[in-house]
mmCIF file as Biopython writes it, N, C-alpha, C and O atoms, coordinates in Angstrom:
data_model
#
loop_
_atom_site.group_PDB
_atom_site.id
_atom_site.type_symbol
_atom_site.label_atom_id
_atom_site.label_alt_id
_atom_site.label_comp_id
_atom_site.label_asym_id
_atom_site.label_entity_id
_atom_site.label_seq_id
_atom_site.pdbx_PDB_ins_code
_atom_site.Cartn_x
_atom_site.Cartn_y
_atom_site.Cartn_z
_atom_site.occupancy
_atom_site.B_iso_or_equiv
_atom_site.auth_seq_id
_atom_site.auth_asym_id
_atom_site.pdbx_PDB_model_num
ATOM 1   N N  . MET A ? 1  ? 23.212  -27.335 -16.559 1.0 0.0 1  A 1 
ATOM 2   C CA . MET A ? 1  ? 21.900  -26.831 -16.261 1.0 0.0 1  A 1 
ATOM 3   C C  . MET A ? 1  ? 21.508  -27.067 -14.817 1.0 0.0 1  A 1 
ATOM 4   O O  . MET A ? 1  ? 20.318  -27.177 -14.523 1.0 0.0 1  A 1 
ATOM 5   N N  . GLY A ? 2  ? 22.447  -27.146 -13.923 1.0 0.0 2  A 1 
ATOM 6   C CA . GLY A ? 2  ? 22.157  -27.462 -12.537 1.0 0.0 2  A 1 
ATOM 7   C C  . GLY A ? 2  ? 21.844  -26.245 -11.682 1.0 0.0 2  A 1 
ATOM 8   O O  . GLY A ? 2  ? 21.683  -26.379 -10.469 1.0 0.0 2  A 1 
ATOM 9   N N  . CYS A ? 3  ? 21.756  -25.078 -12.270 1.0 0.0 3  A 1 
ATOM 10  C CA . CYS A ? 3  ? 21.476  -23.864 -11.501 1.0 0.0 3  A 1 
ATOM 11  C C  . CYS A ? 3  ? 19.983  -23.785 -11.170 1.0 0.0 3  A 1 
ATOM 12  O O  . CYS A ? 3  ? 19.139  -23.697 -12.062 1.0 0.0 3  A 1 
ATOM 13  N N  . THR A ? 4  ? 19.680  -23.820 -9.884  1.0 0.0 4  A 1 
ATOM 14  C CA . THR A ? 4  ? 18.275  -23.749 -9.458  1.0 0.0 4  A 1 
ATOM 15  C C  . THR A ? 4  ? 18.043  -22.568 -8.526  1.0 0.0 4  A 1 
ATOM 16  O O  . THR A ? 4  ? 17.183  -22.626 -7.646  1.0 0.0 4  A 1 
ATOM 17  N N  . ALA A ? 5  ? 18.802  -21.506 -8.716  1.0 0.0 5  A 1 
ATOM 18  C CA . ALA A ? 5  ? 18.647  -20.318 -7.879  1.0 0.0 5  A 1 
ATOM 19  C C  . ALA A ? 5  ? 17.260  -19.706 -8.102  1.0 0.0 5  A 1 
ATOM 20  O O  . ALA A ? 5  ? 16.785  -19.587 -9.231  1.0 0.0 5  A 1 
ATOM 21  N N  . LYS A ? 6  ? 16.642  -19.329 -7.009  1.0 0.0 6  A 1 
ATOM 22  C CA . LYS A ? 6  ? 15.302  -18.763 -7.073  1.0 0.0 6  A 1 
ATOM 23  C C  . LYS A ? 6  ? 15.386  -17.244 -6.944  1.0 0.0 6  A 1 
ATOM 24  O O  . LYS A ? 6  ? 16.083  -16.728 -6.071  1.0 0.0 6  A 1 
ATOM 25  N N  . LYS A ? 7  ? 14.681  -16.540 -7.808  1.0 0.0 7  A 1 
ATOM 26  C CA . LYS A ? 7  ? 14.672  -15.085 -7.746  1.0 0.0 7  A 1 
ATOM 27  C C  . LYS A ? 7  ? 13.648  -14.616 -6.726  1.0 0.0 7  A 1 
ATOM 28  O O  . LYS A ? 7  ? 12.531  -15.131 -6.674  1.0 0.0 7  A 1 
ATOM 29  N N  . ASN A ? 8  ? 14.028  -13.644 -5.923  1.0 0.0 8  A 1 
ATOM 30  C CA . ASN A ? 8  ? 13.096  -13.046 -4.969  1.0 0.0 8  A 1 
ATOM 31  C C  . ASN A ? 8  ? 12.476  -11.812 -5.597  1.0 0.0 8  A 1 
ATOM 32  O O  . ASN A ? 8  ? 13.175  -10.845 -5.898  1.0 0.0 8  A 1 
ATOM 33  N N  . HIS A ? 9  ? 11.183  -11.844 -5.791  1.0 0.0 9  A 1 
ATOM 34  C CA . HIS A ? 9  ? 10.471  -10.709 -6.363  1.0 0.0 9  A 1 
ATOM 35  C C  . HIS A ? 9  ? 9.804   -9.928  -5.235  1.0 0.0 9  A 1 
ATOM 36  O O  . HIS A ? 9  ? 9.288   -10.526 -4.291  1.0 0.0 9  A 1 
ATOM 37  N N  . PRO A ? 10 ? 9.810   -8.589  -5.323  1.0 0.0 10 A 1 
ATOM 38  C CA . PRO A ? 10 ? 9.159   -7.798  -4.265  1.0 0.0 10 A 1 
ATOM 39  C C  . PRO A ? 10 ? 7.639   -7.949  -4.317  1.0 0.0 10 A 1 
ATOM 40  O O  . PRO A ? 10 ? 7.061   -8.158  -5.383  1.0 0.0 10 A 1 
ATOM 41  N N  . ASN A ? 11 ? 7.010   -7.841  -3.164  1.0 0.0 11 A 1 
ATOM 42  C CA . ASN A ? 11 ? 5.551   -7.830  -3.091  1.0 0.0 11 A 1 
ATOM 43  C C  . ASN A ? 11 ? 5.089   -6.396  -3.241  1.0 0.0 11 A 1 
ATOM 44  O O  . ASN A ? 11 ? 5.416   -5.543  -2.415  1.0 0.0 11 A 1 
ATOM 45  N N  . ILE A ? 12 ? 4.331   -6.126  -4.288  1.0 0.0 12 A 1 
ATOM 46  C CA . ILE A ? 12 ? 3.858   -4.776  -4.568  1.0 0.0 12 A 1 
ATOM 47  C C  . ILE A ? 12 ? 2.342   -4.805  -4.686  1.0 0.0 12 A 1 
ATOM 48  O O  . ILE A ? 12 ? 1.774   -5.629  -5.402  1.0 0.0 12 A 1 
ATOM 49  N N  . ILE A ? 13 ? 1.701   -3.892  -3.970  1.0 0.0 13 A 1 
ATOM 50  C CA . ILE A ? 13 ? 0.254   -3.713  -4.084  1.0 0.0 13 A 1 
ATOM 51  C C  . ILE A ? 13 ? 0.025   -2.308  -4.615  1.0 0.0 13 A 1 
ATOM 52  O O  . ILE A ? 13 ? 0.431   -1.326  -3.992  1.0 0.0 13 A 1 
ATOM 53  N N  . PHE A ? 14 ? -0.620  -2.217  -5.753  1.0 0.0 14 A 1 
ATOM 54  C CA . PHE A ? 14 ? -0.931  -0.928  -6.362  1.0 0.0 14 A 1 
ATOM 55  C C  . PHE A ? 14 ? -2.440  -0.740  -6.278  1.0 0.0 14 A 1 
ATOM 56  O O  . PHE A ? 14 ? -3.198  -1.520  -6.855  1.0 0.0 14 A 1 
ATOM 57  N N  . ILE A ? 15 ? -2.874  0.285   -5.568  1.0 0.0 15 A 1 
ATOM 58  C CA . ILE A ? 15 ? -4.301  0.552   -5.386  1.0 0.0 15 A 1 
ATOM 59  C C  . ILE A ? 15 ? -4.664  1.774   -6.215  1.0 0.0 15 A 1 
ATOM 60  O O  . ILE A ? 15 ? -4.123  2.860   -6.004  1.0 0.0 15 A 1 
ATOM 61  N N  . LEU A ? 16 ? -5.574  1.595   -7.150  1.0 0.0 16 A 1 
ATOM 62  C CA . LEU A ? 16 ? -6.039  2.684   -7.998  1.0 0.0 16 A 1 
ATOM 63  C C  . LEU A ? 16 ? -7.502  2.942   -7.679  1.0 0.0 16 A 1 
ATOM 64  O O  . LEU A ? 16 ? -8.343  2.057   -7.832  1.0 0.0 16 A 1 
ATOM 65  N N  . VAL A ? 17 ? -7.799  4.149   -7.237  1.0 0.0 17 A 1 
ATOM 66  C CA . VAL A ? 17 ? -9.165  4.506   -6.843  1.0 0.0 17 A 1 
ATOM 67  C C  . VAL A ? 17 ? -9.536  5.812   -7.537  1.0 0.0 17 A 1 
ATOM 68  O O  . VAL A ? 17 ? -8.741  6.751   -7.582  1.0 0.0 17 A 1 
ATOM 69  N N  . ASP A ? 18 ? -10.737 5.862   -8.071  1.0 0.0 18 A 1 
ATOM 70  C CA . ASP A ? 18 ? -11.221 7.060   -8.744  1.0 0.0 18 A 1 
ATOM 71  C C  . ASP A ? 18 ? -11.767 8.043   -7.708  1.0 0.0 18 A 1 
ATOM 72  O O  . ASP A ? 18 ? -12.582 7.675   -6.863  1.0 0.0 18 A 1 
ATOM 73  N N  . ASP A ? 19 ? -11.318 9.276   -7.781  1.0 0.0 19 A 1 
ATOM 74  C CA . ASP A ? 19 ? -11.825 10.379  -6.959  1.0 0.0 19 A 1 
ATOM 75  C C  . ASP A ? 19 ? -11.578 10.200  -5.462  1.0 0.0 19 A 1 
ATOM 76  O O  . ASP A ? 19 ? -12.423 10.572  -4.649  1.0 0.0 19 A 1 
ATOM 77  N N  . LEU A ? 20 ? -10.437 9.638   -5.094  1.0 0.0 20 A 1 
ATOM 78  C CA . LEU A ? 20 ? -10.027 9.554   -3.693  1.0 0.0 20 A 1 
ATOM 79  C C  . LEU A ? 20 ? -8.784  10.408  -3.542  1.0 0.0 20 A 1 
ATOM 80  O O  . LEU A ? 20 ? -7.743  10.104  -4.124  1.0 0.0 20 A 1 
ATOM 81  N N  . GLY A ? 21 ? -8.886  11.466  -2.772  1.0 0.0 21 A 1 
ATOM 82  C CA . GLY A ? 21 ? -7.767  12.378  -2.595  1.0 0.0 21 A 1 
ATOM 83  C C  . GLY A ? 21 ? -6.719  11.833  -1.646  1.0 0.0 21 A 1 
ATOM 84  O O  . GLY A ? 21 ? -6.975  10.882  -0.908  1.0 0.0 21 A 1 
ATOM 85  N N  . TRP A ? 22 ? -5.547  12.431  -1.664  1.0 0.0 22 A 1 
ATOM 86  C CA . TRP A ? 22 ? -4.451  11.963  -0.818  1.0 0.0 22 A 1 
ATOM 87  C C  . TRP A ? 22 ? -4.781  12.105  0.660   1.0 0.0 22 A 1 
ATOM 88  O O  . TRP A ? 22 ? -4.251  11.357  1.482   1.0 0.0 22 A 1 
ATOM 89  N N  . ASN A ? 23 ? -5.638  13.043  1.010   1.0 0.0 23 A 1 
ATOM 90  C CA . ASN A ? 23 ? -5.973  13.238  2.421   1.0 0.0 23 A 1 
ATOM 91  C C  . ASN A ? 23 ? -7.309  12.601  2.800   1.0 0.0 23 A 1 
ATOM 92  O O  . ASN A ? 23 ? -7.873  12.929  3.844   1.0 0.0 23 A 1 
ATOM 93  N N  . ASP A ? 24 ? -7.823  11.693  1.963   1.0 0.0 24 A 1 
ATOM 94  C CA . ASP A ? 24 ? -9.089  11.013  2.235   1.0 0.0 24 A 1 
ATOM 95  C C  . ASP A ? 24 ? -8.907  9.665   2.928   1.0 0.0 24 A 1 
ATOM 96  O O  . ASP A ? 24 ? -9.886  8.942   3.115   1.0 0.0 24 A 1 
ATOM 97  N N  . VAL A ? 25 ? -7.703  9.316   3.308   1.0 0.0 25 A 1 
ATOM 98  C CA . VAL A ? 25 ? -7.445  8.068   4.012   1.0 0.0 25 A 1 
ATOM 99  C C  . VAL A ? 25 ? -6.952  8.383   5.424   1.0 0.0 25 A 1 
ATOM 100 O O  . VAL A ? 25 ? -6.365  9.436   5.671   1.0 0.0 25 A 1 
ATOM 101 N N  . GLY A ? 26 ? -7.200  7.462   6.332   1.0 0.0 26 A 1 
ATOM 102 C CA . GLY A ? 26 ? -6.907  7.693   7.742   1.0 0.0 26 A 1 
ATOM 103 C C  . GLY A ? 26 ? -5.462  8.017   8.062   1.0 0.0 26 A 1 
ATOM 104 O O  . GLY A ? 26 ? -5.201  8.904   8.874   1.0 0.0 26 A 1 
ATOM 105 N N  . TYR A ? 27 ? -4.511  7.320   7.444   1.0 0.0 27 A 1 
ATOM 106 C CA . TYR A ? 27 ? -3.110  7.554   7.792   1.0 0.0 27 A 1 
ATOM 107 C C  . TYR A ? 27 ? -2.617  8.924   7.348   1.0 0.0 27 A 1 
ATOM 108 O O  . TYR A ? 27 ? -1.553  9.366   7.782   1.0 0.0 27 A 1 
ATOM 109 N N  . MET A ? 28 ? -3.373  9.601   6.490   1.0 0.0 28 A 1 
ATOM 110 C CA . MET A ? 28 ? -3.017  10.956  6.081   1.0 0.0 28 A 1 
ATOM 111 C C  . MET A ? 28 ? -3.834  12.002  6.839   1.0 0.0 28 A 1 
ATOM 112 O O  . MET A ? 28 ? -3.734  13.195  6.551   1.0 0.0 28 A 1 
ATOM 113 N N  . GLY A ? 29 ? -4.641  11.560  7.808   1.0 0.0 29 A 1 
ATOM 114 C CA . GLY A ? 29 ? -5.326  12.495  8.677   1.0 0.0 29 A 1 
ATOM 115 C C  . GLY A ? 29 ? -6.830  12.613  8.498   1.0 0.0 29 A 1 
ATOM 116 O O  . GLY A ? 29 ? -7.453  13.443  9.159   1.0 0.0 29 A 1 
ATOM 117 N N  . SER A ? 30 ? -7.429  11.821  7.638   1.0 0.0 30 A 1 
ATOM 118 C CA . SER A ? 30 ? -8.869  11.926  7.415   1.0 0.0 30 A 1 
ATOM 119 C C  . SER A ? 30 ? -9.650  11.428  8.616   1.0 0.0 30 A 1 
ATOM 120 O O  . SER A ? 30 ? -9.359  10.362  9.158   1.0 0.0 30 A 1 
ATOM 121 N N  . LYS A ? 31 ? -10.630 12.194  9.026   1.0 0.0 31 A 1 
ATOM 122 C CA . LYS A ? 31 ? -11.556 11.786  10.082  1.0 0.0 31 A 1 
ATOM 123 C C  . LYS A ? 31 ? -12.911 11.428  9.482   1.0 0.0 31 A 1 
ATOM 124 O O  . LYS A ? 31 ? -13.783 10.931  10.195  1.0 0.0 31 A 1 
ATOM 125 N N  . PHE A ? 32 ? -13.106 11.671  8.180   1.0 0.0 32 A 1 
ATOM 126 C CA . PHE A ? 32 ? -14.381 11.437  7.525   1.0 0.0 32 A 1 
ATOM 127 C C  . PHE A ? 32 ? -14.524 9.989   7.063   1.0 0.0 32 A 1 
ATOM 128 O O  . PHE A ? 32 ? -15.557 9.361   7.295   1.0 0.0 32 A 1 
ATOM 129 N N  . TYR A ? 33 ? -13.475 9.453   6.402   1.0 0.0 33 A 1 
ATOM 130 C CA . TYR A ? 33 ? -13.512 8.092   5.892   1.0 0.0 33 A 1 
ATOM 131 C C  . TYR A ? 33 ? -12.803 7.151   6.863   1.0 0.0 33 A 1 
ATOM 132 O O  . TYR A ? 33 ? -11.779 7.507   7.446   1.0 0.0 33 A 1 
ATOM 133 N N  . ASP A ? 34 ? -13.346 5.960   7.031   1.0 0.0 34 A 1 
ATOM 134 C CA . ASP A ? 34 ? -12.741 4.937   7.864   1.0 0.0 34 A 1 
ATOM 135 C C  . ASP A ? 34 ? -12.015 3.955   6.950   1.0 0.0 34 A 1 
ATOM 136 O O  . ASP A ? 34 ? -12.654 3.192   6.225   1.0 0.0 34 A 1 
ATOM 137 N N  . THR A ? 35 ? -10.684 3.971   6.983   1.0 0.0 35 A 1 
ATOM 138 C CA . THR A ? 35 ? -9.888  3.134   6.079   1.0 0.0 35 A 1 
ATOM 139 C C  . THR A ? 35 ? -8.868  2.295   6.871   1.0 0.0 35 A 1 
ATOM 140 O O  . THR A ? 35 ? -7.664  2.470   6.686   1.0 0.0 35 A 1 
ATOM 141 N N  . PRO A ? 36 ? -9.324  1.399   7.739   1.0 0.0 36 A 1 
ATOM 142 C CA . PRO A ? 36 ? -8.385  0.672   8.605   1.0 0.0 36 A 1 
ATOM 143 C C  . PRO A ? 36 ? -7.424  -0.242  7.850   1.0 0.0 36 A 1 
ATOM 144 O O  . PRO A ? 36 ? -6.269  -0.370  8.256   1.0 0.0 36 A 1 
ATOM 145 N N  . ASN A ? 37 ? -7.860  -0.875  6.774   1.0 0.0 37 A 1 
ATOM 146 C CA . ASN A ? 37 ? -6.967  -1.784  6.051   1.0 0.0 37 A 1 
ATOM 147 C C  . ASN A ? 37 ? -5.890  -1.029  5.294   1.0 0.0 37 A 1 
ATOM 148 O O  . ASN A ? 37 ? -4.733  -1.450  5.279   1.0 0.0 37 A 1 
ATOM 149 N N  . ILE A ? 38 ? -6.252  0.072   4.671   1.0 0.0 38 A 1 
ATOM 150 C CA . ILE A ? 38 ? -5.249  0.899   3.984   1.0 0.0 38 A 1 
ATOM 151 C C  . ILE A ? 38 ? -4.290  1.511   4.997   1.0 0.0 38 A 1 
ATOM 152 O O  . ILE A ? 38 ? -3.091  1.608   4.737   1.0 0.0 38 A 1 
ATOM 153 N N  . ASP A ? 39 ? -4.811  1.924   6.150   1.0 0.0 39 A 1 
ATOM 154 C CA . ASP A ? 39 ? -3.962  2.483   7.207   1.0 0.0 39 A 1 
ATOM 155 C C  . ASP A ? 39 ? -2.950  1.450   7.703   1.0 0.0 39 A 1 
ATOM 156 O O  . ASP A ? 39 ? -1.785  1.777   7.933   1.0 0.0 39 A 1 
ATOM 157 N N  . ARG A ? 40 ? -3.398  0.204   7.868   1.0 0.0 40 A 1 
ATOM 158 C CA . ARG A ? 40 ? -2.501  -0.861  8.318   1.0 0.0 40 A 1 
ATOM 159 C C  . ARG A ? 40 ? -1.435  -1.154  7.271   1.0 0.0 40 A 1 
ATOM 160 O O  . ARG A ? 40 ? -0.270  -1.351  7.615   1.0 0.0 40 A 1 
ATOM 161 N N  . LEU A ? 41 ? -1.819  -1.184  6.001   1.0 0.0 41 A 1 
ATOM 162 C CA . LEU A ? 41 ? -0.825  -1.388  4.940   1.0 0.0 41 A 1 
ATOM 163 C C  . LEU A ? 41 ? 0.221   -0.277  4.949   1.0 0.0 41 A 1 
ATOM 164 O O  . LEU A ? 41 ? 1.410   -0.541  4.773   1.0 0.0 41 A 1 
ATOM 165 N N  . ALA A ? 42 ? -0.216  0.958   5.152   1.0 0.0 42 A 1 
ATOM 166 C CA . ALA A ? 42 ? 0.721   2.083   5.171   1.0 0.0 42 A 1 
ATOM 167 C C  . ALA A ? 42 ? 1.635   2.025   6.400   1.0 0.0 42 A 1 
ATOM 168 O O  . ALA A ? 42 ? 2.813   2.372   6.319   1.0 0.0 42 A 1 
ATOM 169 N N  . THR A ? 43 ? 1.090   1.589   7.527   1.0 0.0 43 A 1 
ATOM 170 C CA . THR A ? 43 ? 1.874   1.517   8.757   1.0 0.0 43 A 1 
ATOM 171 C C  . THR A ? 43 ? 2.920   0.404   8.706   1.0 0.0 43 A 1 
ATOM 172 O O  . THR A ? 43 ? 4.058   0.587   9.137   1.0 0.0 43 A 1 
ATOM 173 N N  . GLU A ? 44 ? 2.520   -0.747  8.176   1.0 0.0 44 A 1 
ATOM 174 C CA . GLU A ? 44 ? 3.415   -1.908  8.161   1.0 0.0 44 A 1 
ATOM 175 C C  . GLU A ? 44 ? 4.322   -1.963  6.935   1.0 0.0 44 A 1 
ATOM 176 O O  . GLU A ? 44 ? 5.307   -2.701  6.926   1.0 0.0 44 A 1 
ATOM 177 N N  . GLY A ? 45 ? 4.001   -1.200  5.917   1.0 0.0 45 A 1 
ATOM 178 C CA . GLY A ? 45 ? 4.781   -1.274  4.684   1.0 0.0 45 A 1 
ATOM 179 C C  . GLY A ? 45 ? 5.459   0.037   4.354   1.0 0.0 45 A 1 
ATOM 180 O O  . GLY A ? 45 ? 5.976   0.732   5.229   1.0 0.0 45 A 1 
ATOM 181 N N  . MET A ? 46 ? 5.445   0.357   3.081   1.0 0.0 46 A 1 
ATOM 182 C CA . MET A ? 46 ? 6.104   1.551   2.588   1.0 0.0 46 A 1 
ATOM 183 C C  . MET A ? 46 ? 5.145   2.232   1.612   1.0 0.0 46 A 1 
ATOM 184 O O  . MET A ? 46 ? 4.474   1.566   0.823   1.0 0.0 46 A 1 
ATOM 185 N N  . TYR A ? 47 ? 5.087   3.534   1.669   1.0 0.0 47 A 1 
ATOM 186 C CA . TYR A ? 47 ? 4.257   4.257   0.707   1.0 0.0 47 A 1 
ATOM 187 C C  . TYR A ? 47 ? 5.050   5.419   0.139   1.0 0.0 47 A 1 
ATOM 188 O O  . TYR A ? 47 ? 5.949   5.955   0.786   1.0 0.0 47 A 1 
ATOM 189 N N  . PHE A ? 48 ? 4.705   5.792   -1.068  1.0 0.0 48 A 1 
ATOM 190 C CA . PHE A ? 48 ? 5.412   6.845   -1.791  1.0 0.0 48 A 1 
ATOM 191 C C  . PHE A ? 48 ? 4.457   7.993   -2.038  1.0 0.0 48 A 1 
ATOM 192 O O  . PHE A ? 48 ? 3.324   7.777   -2.470  1.0 0.0 48 A 1 
ATOM 193 N N  . THR A ? 49 ? 4.893   9.196   -1.774  1.0 0.0 49 A 1 
ATOM 194 C CA . THR A ? 49 ? 4.050   10.372  -2.004  1.0 0.0 49 A 1 
ATOM 195 C C  . THR A ? 49 ? 4.610   11.210  -3.128  1.0 0.0 49 A 1 
ATOM 196 O O  . THR A ? 49 ? 4.038   12.244  -3.471  1.0 0.0 49 A 1 
#
């Protein structure tokens, strides 16, 4: 029982928002809504469309 290997789990953030379109955030081109934190997450991480 000497195995102490640690598993690396990915960091995943799932954001669920009601009535927010794909083009309503800054990194997708919106000039109406100010979404700096979501934009930074998209710039520094990975997003799936």
